[in-house]
PyMOL Python script that loads the backbone (N, CA, C, O; Angstrom):
from pymol import cmd

cmd.read_pdbstr("""\
ATOM      1  N   UNK A   1    -122.010 184.074 -32.865  1.00  0.00           N
ATOM      2  CA  UNK A   1    -122.677 183.408 -32.345  1.00  0.00           C
ATOM      3  C   UNK A   1    -123.293 182.201 -32.809  1.00  0.00           C
ATOM      4  O   UNK A   1    -123.470 181.228 -32.074  1.00  0.00           O
ATOM      5  N   UNK A   2    -123.634 182.249 -34.059  1.00  0.00           N
ATOM      6  CA  UNK A   2    -124.149 180.892 -34.733  1.00  0.00           C
ATOM      7  C   UNK A   2    -123.135 180.255 -34.966  1.00  0.00           C
ATOM      8  O   UNK A   2    -123.274 179.049 -34.761  1.00  0.00           O
ATOM      9  N   UNK A   3    -121.598 180.746 -35.513  1.00  0.00           N
ATOM     10  CA  UNK A   3    -120.711 179.772 -35.584  1.00  0.00           C
ATOM     11  C   UNK A   3    -120.141 179.130 -34.422  1.00  0.00           C
ATOM     12  O   UNK A   3    -119.566 178.041 -34.426  1.00  0.00           O
ATOM     13  N   UNK A   4    -120.333 179.849 -33.469  1.00  0.00           N
ATOM     14  CA  UNK A   4    -120.109 178.980 -31.895  1.00  0.00           C
ATOM     15  C   UNK A   4    -121.160 177.975 -31.636  1.00  0.00           C
ATOM     16  O   UNK A   4    -120.748 176.994 -31.016  1.00  0.00           O
ATOM     17  N   UNK A   5    -122.221 177.967 -31.904  1.00  0.00           N
ATOM     18  CA  UNK A   5    -123.363 176.989 -31.421  1.00  0.00           C
ATOM     19  C   UNK A   5    -122.873 175.665 -32.861  1.00  0.00           C
ATOM     20  O   UNK A   5    -122.956 174.448 -32.692  1.00  0.00           O
ATOM     21  N   UNK A   6    -122.502 176.187 -33.876  1.00  0.00           N
ATOM     22  CA  UNK A   6    -121.933 175.190 -34.844  1.00  0.00           C
ATOM     23  C   UNK A   6    -120.662 174.216 -34.281  1.00  0.00           C
ATOM     24  O   UNK A   6    -120.639 172.996 -34.442  1.00  0.00           O
ATOM     25  N   UNK A   7    -119.929 174.762 -33.799  1.00  0.00           N
ATOM     26  CA  UNK A   7    -118.651 174.368 -33.528  1.00  0.00           C
ATOM     27  C   UNK A   7    -118.714 173.308 -32.266  1.00  0.00           C
ATOM     28  O   UNK A   7    -118.134 172.225 -32.179  1.00  0.00           O
ATOM     29  N   UNK A   8    -119.517 173.889 -31.392  1.00  0.00           N
ATOM     30  CA  UNK A   8    -120.488 173.481 -30.039  1.00  0.00           C
ATOM     31  C   UNK A   8    -121.058 171.955 -30.571  1.00  0.00           C
ATOM     32  O   UNK A   8    -120.559 170.987 -29.998  1.00  0.00           O
ATOM     33  N   UNK A   9    -121.814 171.756 -31.363  1.00  0.00           N
ATOM     34  CA  UNK A   9    -122.683 170.640 -31.731  1.00  0.00           C
ATOM     35  C   UNK A   9    -121.527 169.690 -32.323  1.00  0.00           C
ATOM     36  O   UNK A   9    -121.376 168.601 -31.771  1.00  0.00           O
ATOM     37  N   UNK A  10    -120.849 169.969 -33.216  1.00  0.00           N
ATOM     38  CA  UNK A  10    -120.381 169.164 -34.264  1.00  0.00           C
ATOM     39  C   UNK A  10    -119.035 168.432 -33.192  1.00  0.00           C
ATOM     40  O   UNK A  10    -118.793 167.232 -33.061  1.00  0.00           O
ATOM     41  N   UNK A  11    -118.304 169.629 -32.517  1.00  0.00           N
ATOM     42  CA  UNK A  11    -117.350 169.269 -31.283  1.00  0.00           C
ATOM     43  C   UNK A  11    -118.006 167.644 -30.353  1.00  0.00           C
ATOM     44  O   UNK A  11    -117.547 166.520 -30.148  1.00  0.00           O
ATOM     45  N   UNK A  12    -119.195 168.322 -30.039  1.00  0.00           N
ATOM     46  CA  UNK A  12    -119.493 167.014 -29.093  1.00  0.00           C
ATOM     47  C   UNK A  12    -120.250 165.800 -29.717  1.00  0.00           C
ATOM     48  O   UNK A  12    -120.478 164.793 -29.046  1.00  0.00           O
ATOM     49  N   UNK A  13    -120.688 165.941 -31.209  1.00  0.00           N
ATOM     50  CA  UNK A  13    -121.368 164.988 -31.582  1.00  0.00           C
ATOM     51  C   UNK A  13    -120.064 163.625 -32.005  1.00  0.00           C
ATOM     52  O   UNK A  13    -120.175 162.399 -32.038  1.00  0.00           O
ATOM     53  N   UNK A  14    -118.990 164.467 -32.253  1.00  0.00           N
ATOM     54  CA  UNK A  14    -117.642 163.482 -32.643  1.00  0.00           C
ATOM     55  C   UNK A  14    -117.103 163.153 -31.102  1.00  0.00           C
ATOM     56  O   UNK A  14    -116.698 162.030 -30.804  1.00  0.00           O
ATOM     57  N   UNK A  15    -117.127 163.796 -30.552  1.00  0.00           N
ATOM     58  CA  UNK A  15    -116.538 162.913 -28.775  1.00  0.00           C
ATOM     59  C   UNK A  15    -117.711 162.241 -28.616  1.00  0.00           C
ATOM     60  O   UNK A  15    -117.549 161.375 -27.756  1.00  0.00           O
ATOM     61  N   UNK A  16    -118.939 162.243 -29.098  1.00  0.00           N
ATOM     62  CA  UNK A  16    -119.692 161.025 -28.333  1.00  0.00           C
ATOM     63  C   UNK A  16    -119.128 159.368 -29.212  1.00  0.00           C
ATOM     64  O   UNK A  16    -118.756 158.332 -28.662  1.00  0.00           O
ATOM     65  N   UNK A  17    -119.220 159.575 -30.267  1.00  0.00           N
ATOM     66  CA  UNK A  17    -118.692 158.486 -31.223  1.00  0.00           C
ATOM     67  C   UNK A  17    -117.921 157.805 -30.718  1.00  0.00           C
ATOM     68  O   UNK A  17    -117.019 158.424 -30.153  1.00  0.00           O
ATOM     69  N   UNK A  18    -117.841 156.074 -30.635  1.00  0.00           N
ATOM     70  CA  UNK A  18    -117.151 155.696 -30.531  1.00  0.00           C
ATOM     71  C   UNK A  18    -116.963 154.417 -31.563  1.00  0.00           C
ATOM     72  O   UNK A  18    -117.947 153.755 -31.894  1.00  0.00           O
ATOM     73  N   UNK A  19    -115.727 154.132 -32.016  1.00  0.00           N
ATOM     74  CA  UNK A  19    -115.381 152.918 -32.855  1.00  0.00           C
ATOM     75  C   UNK A  19    -115.564 151.406 -32.274  1.00  0.00           C
ATOM     76  O   UNK A  19    -115.097 150.811 -31.303  1.00  0.00           O
ATOM     77  N   UNK A  20    -116.520 151.042 -33.392  1.00  0.00           N
ATOM     78  CA  UNK A  20    -116.783 149.416 -32.868  1.00  0.00           C
ATOM     79  C   UNK A  20    -115.941 148.847 -33.027  1.00  0.00           C
ATOM     80  O   UNK A  20    -115.335 148.863 -34.098  1.00  0.00           O
ATOM     81  N   UNK A  21    -115.476 147.872 -31.640  1.00  0.00           N
ATOM     82  CA  UNK A  21    -114.615 147.132 -31.690  1.00  0.00           C
ATOM     83  C   UNK A  21    -115.087 145.500 -32.144  1.00  0.00           C
ATOM     84  O   UNK A  21    -116.154 145.125 -31.659  1.00  0.00           O
ATOM     85  N   UNK A  22    -114.615 144.879 -32.718  1.00  0.00           N
ATOM     86  CA  UNK A  22    -114.708 143.253 -32.997  1.00  0.00           C
ATOM     87  C   UNK A  22    -114.805 142.503 -31.749  1.00  0.00           C
ATOM     88  O   UNK A  22    -114.128 142.776 -30.758  1.00  0.00           O
ATOM     89  N   UNK A  23    -115.519 141.705 -31.800  1.00  0.00           N
ATOM     90  CA  UNK A  23    -115.714 141.008 -30.747  1.00  0.00           C
ATOM     91  C   UNK A  23    -114.577 139.549 -30.761  1.00  0.00           C
ATOM     92  O   UNK A  23    -114.400 139.040 -31.868  1.00  0.00           O
ATOM     93  N   UNK A  24    -114.021 139.071 -29.842  1.00  0.00           N
ATOM     94  CA  UNK A  24    -112.780 138.502 -30.174  1.00  0.00           C
ATOM     95  C   UNK A  24    -113.575 137.062 -30.831  1.00  0.00           C
ATOM     96  O   UNK A  24    -112.973 136.232 -31.512  1.00  0.00           O
ATOM     97  N   UNK A  25    -114.878 136.981 -30.510  1.00  0.00           N
ATOM     98  CA  UNK A  25    -115.234 135.378 -31.345  1.00  0.00           C
ATOM     99  C   UNK A  25    -115.939 135.635 -32.319  1.00  0.00           C
ATOM    100  O   UNK A  25    -116.637 134.723 -32.764  1.00  0.00           O
ATOM    101  N   UNK A  26    -115.975 136.945 -32.946  1.00  0.00           N
ATOM    102  CA  UNK A  26    -116.533 137.076 -34.265  1.00  0.00           C
ATOM    103  C   UNK A  26    -115.481 136.631 -35.677  1.00  0.00           C
ATOM    104  O   UNK A  26    -114.272 136.866 -35.656  1.00  0.00           O
ATOM    105  N   UNK A  27    -115.990 136.143 -36.545  1.00  0.00           N
ATOM    106  CA  UNK A  27    -115.091 135.279 -37.916  1.00  0.00           C
ATOM    107  C   UNK A  27    -115.876 136.188 -38.880  1.00  0.00           C
ATOM    108  O   UNK A  27    -117.079 136.240 -39.131  1.00  0.00           O
ATOM    109  N   UNK A  28    -114.907 136.832 -39.305  1.00  0.00           N
ATOM    110  CA  UNK A  28    -115.232 137.713 -40.506  1.00  0.00           C
ATOM    111  C   UNK A  28    -115.631 137.102 -41.678  1.00  0.00           C
ATOM    112  O   UNK A  28    -116.451 137.672 -42.397  1.00  0.00           O
ATOM    113  N   UNK A  29    -115.231 136.163 -41.940  1.00  0.00           N
ATOM    114  CA  UNK A  29    -115.466 134.929 -43.076  1.00  0.00           C
ATOM    115  C   UNK A  29    -116.050 134.166 -42.930  1.00  0.00           C
ATOM    116  O   UNK A  29    -115.663 133.056 -43.297  1.00  0.00           O
ATOM    117  N   UNK A  30    -117.238 134.316 -42.350  1.00  0.00           N
ATOM    118  CA  UNK A  30    -117.915 133.089 -41.794  1.00  0.00           C
ATOM    119  C   UNK A  30    -119.105 132.438 -42.970  1.00  0.00           C
ATOM    120  O   UNK A  30    -119.839 131.456 -42.861  1.00  0.00           O
ATOM    121  N   UNK A  31    -118.945 133.422 -44.103  1.00  0.00           N
ATOM    122  CA  UNK A  31    -120.026 132.998 -45.175  1.00  0.00           C
ATOM    123  C   UNK A  31    -118.877 132.107 -46.272  1.00  0.00           C
ATOM    124  O   UNK A  31    -119.265 131.541 -47.294  1.00  0.00           O
ATOM    125  N   UNK A  32    -117.783 132.126 -45.925  1.00  0.00           N
ATOM    126  CA  UNK A  32    -116.871 131.737 -47.238  1.00  0.00           C
ATOM    127  C   UNK A  32    -117.230 130.410 -47.616  1.00  0.00           C
ATOM    128  O   UNK A  32    -116.946 130.129 -48.780  1.00  0.00           O
ATOM    129  N   UNK A  33    -117.888 129.344 -46.803  1.00  0.00           N
ATOM    130  CA  UNK A  33    -118.622 128.045 -47.342  1.00  0.00           C
ATOM    131  C   UNK A  33    -119.568 128.502 -48.463  1.00  0.00           C
ATOM    132  O   UNK A  33    -119.811 127.737 -49.397  1.00  0.00           O
ATOM    133  N   UNK A  34    -120.029 129.548 -48.404  1.00  0.00           N
ATOM    134  CA  UNK A  34    -121.380 129.676 -49.143  1.00  0.00           C
ATOM    135  C   UNK A  34    -120.616 129.724 -50.886  1.00  0.00           C
ATOM    136  O   UNK A  34    -121.316 129.836 -51.892  1.00  0.00           O
ATOM    137  N   UNK A  35    -119.569 129.648 -50.908  1.00  0.00           N
ATOM    138  CA  UNK A  35    -118.593 129.957 -52.006  1.00  0.00           C
ATOM    139  C   UNK A  35    -117.849 128.782 -52.509  1.00  0.00           C
ATOM    140  O   UNK A  35    -116.844 128.424 -51.895  1.00  0.00           O
ATOM    141  N   UNK A  36    -118.351 127.971 -53.856  1.00  0.00           N
ATOM    142  CA  UNK A  36    -117.535 126.932 -54.207  1.00  0.00           C
ATOM    143  C   UNK A  36    -115.941 126.931 -54.674  1.00  0.00           C
ATOM    144  O   UNK A  36    -115.609 127.884 -55.379  1.00  0.00           O
ATOM    145  N   UNK A  37    -115.079 126.099 -54.396  1.00  0.00           N
ATOM    146  CA  UNK A  37    -113.821 126.159 -54.867  1.00  0.00           C
ATOM    147  C   UNK A  37    -113.476 126.947 -56.562  1.00  0.00           C
ATOM    148  O   UNK A  37    -112.388 127.375 -56.947  1.00  0.00           O
ATOM    149  N   UNK A  38    -114.749 126.938 -57.298  1.00  0.00           N
ATOM    150  CA  UNK A  38    -114.244 127.629 -58.439  1.00  0.00           C
ATOM    151  C   UNK A  38    -114.735 129.048 -58.457  1.00  0.00           C
ATOM    152  O   UNK A  38    -114.197 129.829 -59.242  1.00  0.00           O
ATOM    153  N   UNK A  39    -115.488 129.369 -57.843  1.00  0.00           N
ATOM    154  CA  UNK A  39    -116.158 130.397 -57.426  1.00  0.00           C
ATOM    155  C   UNK A  39    -114.589 131.492 -56.285  1.00  0.00           C
ATOM    156  O   UNK A  39    -114.264 132.658 -56.507  1.00  0.00           O
ATOM    157  N   UNK A  40    -114.185 130.870 -55.550  1.00  0.00           N
ATOM    158  CA  UNK A  40    -112.906 131.519 -54.915  1.00  0.00           C
ATOM    159  C   UNK A  40    -111.613 131.008 -55.858  1.00  0.00           C
ATOM    160  O   UNK A  40    -110.546 131.413 -55.396  1.00  0.00           O
ATOM    161  N   UNK A  41    -111.523 130.477 -56.669  1.00  0.00           N
ATOM    162  CA  UNK A  41    -110.367 130.469 -57.636  1.00  0.00           C
ATOM    163  C   UNK A  41    -110.675 131.871 -58.626  1.00  0.00           C
ATOM    164  O   UNK A  41    -109.717 132.594 -58.901  1.00  0.00           O
ATOM    165  N   UNK A  42    -111.994 132.197 -59.120  1.00  0.00           N
ATOM    166  CA  UNK A  42    -111.857 133.084 -59.856  1.00  0.00           C
ATOM    167  C   UNK A  42    -111.478 134.359 -59.126  1.00  0.00           C
ATOM    168  O   UNK A  42    -110.722 135.209 -59.597  1.00  0.00           O
ATOM    169  N   UNK A  43    -111.935 134.409 -58.200  1.00  0.00           N
ATOM    170  CA  UNK A  43    -112.104 135.858 -57.036  1.00  0.00           C
ATOM    171  C   UNK A  43    -110.193 136.111 -57.031  1.00  0.00           C
ATOM    172  O   UNK A  43    -109.567 137.164 -57.155  1.00  0.00           O
ATOM    173  N   UNK A  44    -109.656 134.620 -56.829  1.00  0.00           N
ATOM    174  CA  UNK A  44    -108.014 134.845 -56.665  1.00  0.00           C
ATOM    175  C   UNK A  44    -107.244 135.319 -58.004  1.00  0.00           C
ATOM    176  O   UNK A  44    -106.271 136.072 -58.014  1.00  0.00           O
ATOM    177  N   UNK A  45    -107.812 134.783 -59.043  1.00  0.00           N
ATOM    178  CA  UNK A  45    -107.470 135.135 -60.199  1.00  0.00           C
ATOM    179  C   UNK A  45    -107.583 136.636 -60.546  1.00  0.00           C
ATOM    180  O   UNK A  45    -106.824 137.604 -60.489  1.00  0.00           O
ATOM    181  N   UNK A  46    -108.737 136.433 -60.894  1.00  0.00           N
ATOM    182  CA  UNK A  46    -109.838 138.099 -61.405  1.00  0.00           C
ATOM    183  C   UNK A  46    -109.593 139.204 -60.741  1.00  0.00           C
ATOM    184  O   UNK A  46    -109.606 140.313 -61.276  1.00  0.00           O
ATOM    185  N   UNK A  47    -109.311 138.969 -59.343  1.00  0.00           N
ATOM    186  CA  UNK A  47    -109.637 140.197 -58.136  1.00  0.00           C
ATOM    187  C   UNK A  47    -108.290 140.615 -57.425  1.00  0.00           C
ATOM    188  O   UNK A  47    -108.044 141.540 -56.651  1.00  0.00           O
ATOM    189  N   UNK A  48    -107.488 139.594 -57.966  1.00  0.00           N
ATOM    190  CA  UNK A  48    -106.368 139.493 -57.273  1.00  0.00           C
ATOM    191  C   UNK A  48    -105.735 140.865 -56.851  1.00  0.00           C
ATOM    192  O   UNK A  48    -105.427 141.048 -55.674  1.00  0.00           O
ATOM    193  N   UNK A  49    -105.564 141.714 -57.692  1.00  0.00           N
ATOM    194  CA  UNK A  49    -105.012 143.125 -57.104  1.00  0.00           C
ATOM    195  C   UNK A  49    -106.096 143.988 -56.234  1.00  0.00           C
ATOM    196  O   UNK A  49    -105.737 144.946 -55.549  1.00  0.00           O
ATOM    197  N   UNK A  50    -107.281 143.614 -56.314  1.00  0.00           N
ATOM    198  CA  UNK A  50    -108.104 144.374 -55.267  1.00  0.00           C
ATOM    199  C   UNK A  50    -107.864 143.596 -53.897  1.00  0.00           C
ATOM    200  O   UNK A  50    -107.850 144.189 -52.818  1.00  0.00           O
ATOM    201  N   UNK A  51    -107.652 142.029 -54.042  1.00  0.00           N
ATOM    202  CA  UNK A  51    -107.267 141.588 -52.756  1.00  0.00           C
ATOM    203  C   UNK A  51    -106.229 142.105 -51.731  1.00  0.00           C
ATOM    204  O   UNK A  51    -106.208 142.215 -50.505  1.00  0.00           O
ATOM    205  N   UNK A  52    -105.195 142.433 -52.960  1.00  0.00           N
ATOM    206  CA  UNK A  52    -104.046 143.067 -52.119  1.00  0.00           C
ATOM    207  C   UNK A  52    -104.248 144.750 -51.582  1.00  0.00           C
ATOM    208  O   UNK A  52    -103.784 145.340 -50.606  1.00  0.00           O
ATOM    209  N   UNK A  53    -105.092 145.167 -52.618  1.00  0.00           N
ATOM    210  CA  UNK A  53    -104.971 146.567 -52.557  1.00  0.00           C
ATOM    211  C   UNK A  53    -105.882 146.889 -51.018  1.00  0.00           C
ATOM    212  O   UNK A  53    -105.386 147.621 -50.162  1.00  0.00           O
ATOM    213  N   UNK A  54    -107.176 146.270 -50.838  1.00  0.00           N
ATOM    214  CA  UNK A  54    -107.502 146.021 -49.756  1.00  0.00           C
ATOM    215  C   UNK A  54    -107.149 145.113 -48.132  1.00  0.00           C
ATOM    216  O   UNK A  54    -107.736 145.083 -47.050  1.00  0.00           O
ATOM    217  N   UNK A  55    -105.908 144.463 -48.663  1.00  0.00           N
ATOM    218  CA  UNK A  55    -105.639 143.920 -47.420  1.00  0.00           C
ATOM    219  C   UNK A  55    -106.614 142.569 -47.172  1.00  0.00           C
ATOM    220  O   UNK A  55    -107.085 142.245 -46.081  1.00  0.00           O
ATOM    221  N   UNK A  56    -106.766 141.998 -48.198  1.00  0.00           N
ATOM    222  CA  UNK A  56    -107.430 140.378 -47.717  1.00  0.00           C
ATOM    223  C   UNK A  56    -106.344 139.301 -48.112  1.00  0.00           C
ATOM    224  O   UNK A  56    -106.584 138.095 -48.042  1.00  0.00           O
ATOM    225  N   UNK A  57    -105.254 139.765 -48.489  1.00  0.00           N
ATOM    226  CA  UNK A  57    -104.257 138.681 -48.682  1.00  0.00           C
ATOM    227  C   UNK A  57    -103.423 138.743 -47.425  1.00  0.00           C
ATOM    228  O   UNK A  57    -103.023 139.783 -46.902  1.00  0.00           O
ATOM    229  N   UNK A  58    -103.149 137.207 -46.892  1.00  0.00           N
ATOM    230  CA  UNK A  58    -101.716 137.515 -45.970  1.00  0.00           C
ATOM    231  C   UNK A  58    -100.755 137.989 -46.290  1.00  0.00           C
ATOM    232  O   UNK A  58    -100.170 137.902 -47.370  1.00  0.00           O
ATOM    233  N   UNK A  59    -100.419 138.702 -45.109  1.00  0.00           N
ATOM    234  CA  UNK A  59     -98.865 139.394 -44.908  1.00  0.00           C
ATOM    235  C   UNK A  59     -98.020 139.307 -44.147  1.00  0.00           C
ATOM    236  O   UNK A  59     -98.177 139.885 -43.072  1.00  0.00           O
ATOM    237  N   UNK A  60     -96.963 138.662 -44.358  1.00  0.00           N
ATOM    238  CA  UNK A  60     -96.481 138.413 -43.053  1.00  0.00           C
ATOM    239  C   UNK A  60     -95.865 139.294 -42.743  1.00  0.00           C
ATOM    240  O   UNK A  60     -95.040 138.959 -41.892  1.00  0.00           O
ATOM    241  N   UNK A  61     -95.803 140.776 -43.113  1.00  0.00           N
ATOM    242  CA  UNK A  61     -95.294 142.018 -42.389  1.00  0.00           C
ATOM    243  C   UNK A  61     -96.091 142.484 -41.458  1.00  0.00           C
ATOM    244  O   UNK A  61     -95.700 142.989 -40.406  1.00  0.00           O
ATOM    245  N   UNK A  62     -97.370 142.324 -41.832  1.00  0.00           N
ATOM    246  CA  UNK A  62     -98.724 143.013 -41.094  1.00  0.00           C
ATOM    247  C   UNK A  62     -99.305 142.085 -40.310  1.00  0.00           C
ATOM    248  O   UNK A  62    -100.099 141.234 -40.709  1.00  0.00           O
ATOM    249  N   UNK A  63     -98.871 142.250 -39.030  1.00  0.00           N
ATOM    250  CA  UNK A  63     -99.455 141.411 -37.737  1.00  0.00           C
ATOM    251  C   UNK A  63    -100.618 141.930 -37.350  1.00  0.00           C
ATOM    252  O   UNK A  63    -101.269 141.247 -36.560  1.00  0.00           O
ATOM    253  N   UNK A  64    -101.056 142.953 -37.693  1.00  0.00           N
ATOM    254  CA  UNK A  64    -102.631 143.594 -37.406  1.00  0.00           C
ATOM    255  C   UNK A  64    -103.398 143.499 -38.345  1.00  0.00           C
ATOM    256  O   UNK A  64    -104.258 144.378 -38.412  1.00  0.00           O
ATOM    257  N   UNK A  65    -103.390 142.646 -39.192  1.00  0.00           N
ATOM    258  CA  UNK A  65    -104.131 142.482 -40.075  1.00  0.00           C
ATOM    259  C   UNK A  65    -105.212 141.290 -40.083  1.00  0.00           C
ATOM    260  O   UNK A  65    -104.971 140.097 -40.263  1.00  0.00           O
ATOM    261  N   UNK A  66    -106.641 141.981 -39.812  1.00  0.00           N
ATOM    262  CA  UNK A  66    -107.499 141.039 -39.236  1.00  0.00           C
ATOM    263  C   UNK A  66    -108.469 140.288 -40.276  1.00  0.00           C
ATOM    264  O   UNK A  66    -109.415 139.580 -39.933  1.00  0.00           O
ATOM    265  N   UNK A  67    -108.037 140.588 -41.765  1.00  0.00           N
ATOM    266  CA  UNK A  67    -108.764 139.835 -43.027  1.00  0.00           C
ATOM    267  C   UNK A  67    -107.812 139.471 -43.898  1.00  0.00           C
ATOM    268  O   UNK A  67    -107.787 139.995 -45.012  1.00  0.00           O
ATOM    269  N   UNK A  68    -106.848 138.482 -43.512  1.00  0.00           N
ATOM    270  CA  UNK A  68    -105.971 137.650 -44.730  1.00  0.00           C
ATOM    271  C   UNK A  68    -106.839 136.635 -44.942  1.00  0.00           C
ATOM    272  O   UNK A  68    -106.834 135.598 -44.280  1.00  0.00           O
ATOM    273  N   UNK A  69    -107.708 136.915 -45.978  1.00  0.00           N
ATOM    274  CA  UNK A  69    -108.714 135.635 -46.146  1.00  0.00           C
ATOM    275  C   UNK A  69    -108.102 134.768 -47.435  1.00  0.00           C
ATOM    276  O   UNK A  69    -108.779 133.846 -47.889  1.00  0.00           O
ATOM    277  N   UNK A  70    -107.195 134.994 -47.836  1.00  0.00           N
ATOM    278  CA  UNK A  70    -106.410 134.403 -48.953  1.00  0.00           C
ATOM    279  C   UNK A  70    -104.797 134.691 -48.952  1.00  0.00           C
ATOM    280  O   UNK A  70    -104.230 135.729 -48.608  1.00  0.00           O
ATOM    281  N   UNK A  71    -104.278 133.592 -49.389  1.00  0.00           N
ATOM    282  CA  UNK A  71    -102.751 133.283 -49.465  1.00  0.00           C
ATOM    283  C   UNK A  71    -102.193 132.922 -51.081  1.00  0.00           C
ATOM    284  O   UNK A  71    -102.531 132.110 -51.942  1.00  0.00           O
ATOM    285  N   UNK A  72    -101.115 134.032 -50.969  1.00  0.00           N
ATOM    286  CA  UNK A  72    -100.770 133.245 -52.179  1.00  0.00           C
ATOM    287  C   UNK A  72     -98.878 133.171 -51.930  1.00  0.00           C
ATOM    288  O   UNK A  72     -98.185 134.016 -51.363  1.00  0.00           O
ATOM    289  N   UNK A  73     -98.488 132.028 -52.493  1.00  0.00           N
ATOM    290  CA  UNK A  73     -97.171 132.008 -52.530  1.00  0.00           C
ATOM    291  C   UNK A  73     -96.382 131.837 -53.446  1.00  0.00           C
ATOM    292  O   UNK A  73     -95.337 131.233 -53.202  1.00  0.00           O
ATOM    293  N   UNK A  74     -96.671 132.351 -54.860  1.00  0.00           N
ATOM    294  CA  UNK A  74     -96.041 132.182 -56.158  1.00  0.00           C
ATOM    295  C   UNK A  74     -95.260 133.675 -56.382  1.00  0.00           C
ATOM    296  O   UNK A  74     -95.544 134.706 -55.773  1.00  0.00           O
ATOM    297  N   UNK A  75     -94.284 133.536 -57.336  1.00  0.00           N
ATOM    298  CA  UNK A  75     -93.369 134.402 -57.225  1.00  0.00           C
ATOM    299  C   UNK A  75     -93.567 135.697 -57.237  1.00  0.00           C
ATOM    300  O   UNK A  75     -92.715 136.378 -56.667  1.00  0.00           O
ATOM    301  N   UNK A  76     -94.799 136.428 -57.918  1.00  0.00           N
ATOM    302  CA  UNK A  76     -95.530 137.723 -57.675  1.00  0.00           C
ATOM    303  C   UNK A  76     -95.800 137.936 -56.588  1.00  0.00           C
ATOM    304  O   UNK A  76     -95.991 139.132 -56.369  1.00  0.00           O
ATOM    305  N   UNK A  77     -95.939 137.128 -55.551  1.00  0.00           N
ATOM    306  CA  UNK A  77     -96.553 137.804 -54.079  1.00  0.00           C
ATOM    307  C   UNK A  77     -95.704 138.738 -53.504  1.00  0.00           C
ATOM    308  O   UNK A  77     -96.264 139.732 -53.040  1.00  0.00           O
ATOM    309  N   UNK A  78     -94.457 138.672 -53.413  1.00  0.00           N
ATOM    310  CA  UNK A  78     -93.539 139.986 -52.833  1.00  0.00           C
ATOM    311  C   UNK A  78     -93.657 141.356 -53.777  1.00  0.00           C
ATOM    312  O   UNK A  78     -93.647 142.483 -53.282  1.00  0.00           O
ATOM    313  N   UNK A  79     -93.738 141.173 -54.800  1.00  0.00           N
ATOM    314  CA  UNK A  79     -93.941 141.988 -55.694  1.00  0.00           C
ATOM    315  C   UNK A  79     -95.170 142.945 -55.788  1.00  0.00           C
ATOM    316  O   UNK A  79     -95.139 144.142 -56.073  1.00  0.00           O
ATOM    317  N   UNK A  80     -96.269 142.168 -55.487  1.00  0.00           N
ATOM    318  CA  UNK A  80     -97.658 142.522 -55.470  1.00  0.00           C
ATOM    319  C   UNK A  80     -97.744 143.134 -54.019  1.00  0.00           C
ATOM    320  O   UNK A  80     -98.669 143.914 -53.793  1.00  0.00           O
ATOM    321  N   UNK A  81     -97.013 142.890 -53.209  1.00  0.00           N
ATOM    322  CA  UNK A  81     -97.291 143.479 -51.797  1.00  0.00           C
ATOM    323  C   UNK A  81     -96.974 145.257 -51.594  1.00  0.00           C
ATOM    324  O   UNK A  81     -97.405 146.046 -50.752  1.00  0.00           O
ATOM    325  N   UNK A  82     -96.149 145.427 -52.621  1.00  0.00           N
ATOM    326  CA  UNK A  82     -95.984 146.681 -52.506  1.00  0.00           C
ATOM    327  C   UNK A  82     -97.559 147.812 -52.781  1.00  0.00           C
ATOM    328  O   UNK A  82     -97.743 148.970 -52.403  1.00  0.00           O
ATOM    329  N   UNK A  83     -98.447 146.908 -53.553  1.00  0.00           N
ATOM    330  CA  UNK A  83     -99.724 147.594 -53.338  1.00  0.00           C
ATOM    331  C   UNK A  83    -100.420 147.321 -52.250  1.00  0.00           C
ATOM    332  O   UNK A  83    -101.358 148.105 -52.106  1.00  0.00           O
ATOM    333  N   UNK A  84    -100.310 146.338 -51.245  1.00  0.00           N
ATOM    334  CA  UNK A  84    -101.223 146.305 -50.130  1.00  0.00           C
ATOM    335  C   UNK A  84    -101.440 147.331 -49.611  1.00  0.00           C
ATOM    336  O   UNK A  84    -100.750 148.349 -49.553  1.00  0.00           O
ATOM    337  N   UNK A  85    -102.629 147.054 -49.123  1.00  0.00           N
ATOM    338  CA  UNK A  85    -103.592 148.188 -48.520  1.00  0.00           C
ATOM    339  C   UNK A  85    -103.132 149.547 -48.896  1.00  0.00           C
ATOM    340  O   UNK A  85    -102.674 150.311 -48.046  1.00  0.00           O
ATOM    341  N   UNK A  86    -103.230 149.834 -50.015  1.00  0.00           N
ATOM    342  CA  UNK A  86    -102.692 150.840 -51.080  1.00  0.00           C
ATOM    343  C   UNK A  86    -103.838 151.861 -51.016  1.00  0.00           C
ATOM    344  O   UNK A  86    -103.744 152.728 -51.885  1.00  0.00           O
ATOM    345  N   UNK A  87    -104.893 151.971 -50.201  1.00  0.00           N
ATOM    346  CA  UNK A  87    -105.762 152.898 -50.114  1.00  0.00           C
ATOM    347  C   UNK A  87    -105.343 154.280 -48.622  1.00  0.00           C
ATOM    348  O   UNK A  87    -106.102 155.230 -48.429  1.00  0.00           O
TER     349      UNK A  87
END
""", "prot")
cmd.dss("prot")
cmd.show_as("cartoon", "prot")
cmd.util.cbc("prot")
cmd.orient("prot")
């Protein structure tokens, strides 16, 4: 009886939850202007693998990417795409 109540409560709480949908007018990188060019270059060079891993890099094969904040056009770009959204 207790297990049935636990199942009922957890089932109903998951059904009520909904995923937040982004507004079409919302800009995800609206604060990028707070960083100067040197800071952005530092992120691009020192955190490059993380940018690929979390999908913050423009990928022409991923049309559903909402977070392509950085673009790389060098020779290693295609090789690094193997780690794209690696989570």
